[in-house]
N, C-alpha and C positions, 0 to 999 in steps of 0.2 A: 191376180190379187192376192193368192196365197204367198207368192214371192215378194210383195210389198210388205207384208206383216213383219218379217224380221228386220227389214230396213227401217220401218217406223219405230220398231222397238228399240234398234240401236239409236235412232236419233233422238228418242225420247229419253233414254238413259243418259246420253251424252248432255242434253239439256238440264236434266236434273242434277248432274254431277257438277256441272258448271255453276248452277244456281247455288249449290251447296257449297262450293268453294268460296262464292261471294259471300255467304252468310257467316263464314268462318274467319274471313279476311279481318285483320284488325281495323276499326273504325278511327279515322284520324278526326278529333274534333276540330270545328271551324274556329279560326282565330276570331277572338272577341273583337267586335267593331266598337271603338271607343271615339266616340266626337271629340275632335281636338277642341281644346278649350281656347277661348278667344284671347288674343294678346290685347293686353290695355296699356295704355300710354297715359301718363300723368300729363295734363295741361297746366294745372295749377292747384296747390293746396294752400290752406290757411287755418290757424287756430284763433279763436275768438270768444267773445261772451255772447255772441248770438248770430243770426242770419237773417237777413232782409229777404223775405219770401218772394218779393215782386222782382227785385234786381238780381236775386240769388248771389249776394255779397256777403262777405263776413263783417261783422260788426265787432268793434273793441278788439281789433287784432293784437295779439301780444304773444310773447314766449314765456312770460312769467306773470302769475296771477296772485293777488291778494286773497287771503283765506275768507274775505268776505264775498268772493264770487262764488256762487253755488254750482254752476254749471259751464264746461267748456264745451265748445262746438267745433268740430272738425269738418271743414268743407273741402270737397274734392271735386275737379273737373277733369274728366277723363274722356280719351277717345278709344273705342273699342273696334276690333277688326270684325267681330260678329256680334249682333245683339238678338235676343237679350243675353245677358251674362249677369254675373254676380261678383262683387268685391266685398271685402270685409274691411271694417274699421276695427283694429284691435288694440285695446287699451291696456297698458301695464302701469303698476305702480310699484316704484322701489324694485323692480325687476320682475315682478310677479303679474302674470296676466289677470285682469279684472273682468275683462268683457270683451266679447267678439260680436260685432253687429253686421249681420249680412245686409247688403244693400242692393237692389236691382238696378241694373244699367238697362234702360229700355230704348236708349237712342245713342247716337254719336255725334258730336261730343254730348256729354251728360254731366250735369251738376247735381250732386248729393251731398247730403252731410248726415252726422249724427252727434249727439251730445252725451256727455258722461257727467253724473254729479260728482264732485270732486272734493278732496280734502287734502291736506297739507302732505307734501312730499315731492319725489321727483318722478315725473309721469313721462311716458311714451306713448305715442299712438302710430300704428303702421297701417298703411293701406296694402292689402294683399288682394291677388287675383284668385279666382276660382282653385287653381292648383296650390295655392298657399305661397307663391312667390311674393317678396316684399317689394312693392313698387315705389313706396315713399315712406320714410319716416320722419316723425316731428317729435321733438322732445320739448317739454315745459316743466316748470316748477310751480308749485303752489306754496307761498310763504306761510310759516307756522305762526309768525307774529302779524297781527294786524296792527296799524299804527294806534297805539295805546294813548288813552287822553293823558294829558298832564295831570300828576298828582294834586289834588286839592289840599290845601292845608286847612286843618280845623283849629279853631281857637280853642285854647285850654279851657278846661271847664271852670267855671267861678264857683268859690267855696261858699 
């Protein structure tokens, strides 16, 4: 038994030194696992003055609007490789972003829409995926002049 004590001591010191080396070894961080973004494919897009909620169809489809129109709707129908996912309708006026509307895609295919209160100028709306990739772009204009009524002549005042 006395002969075993040095052997046990040696084994213990080897174990402790191996463990100590492990503790000082540099730790490599695990790579971050990022879920891949769903690929989104455009089926249809349209601009108009409204959306029929039952048929999910655009109403008053156009590429230019009179200043009397207060809202323009952007309807998109997409297919997504994985759901749920999110797309954005990004509105710009005269080259400056005015709004970004996040929309949930909960099935495939999926129809969704947004609207924007508008005023005269050159507009653009983009459909973007979660990663910010542009899937579709629609440009439209809002006229500055409404059809003005014909001027009325007034009779000269009687003296």
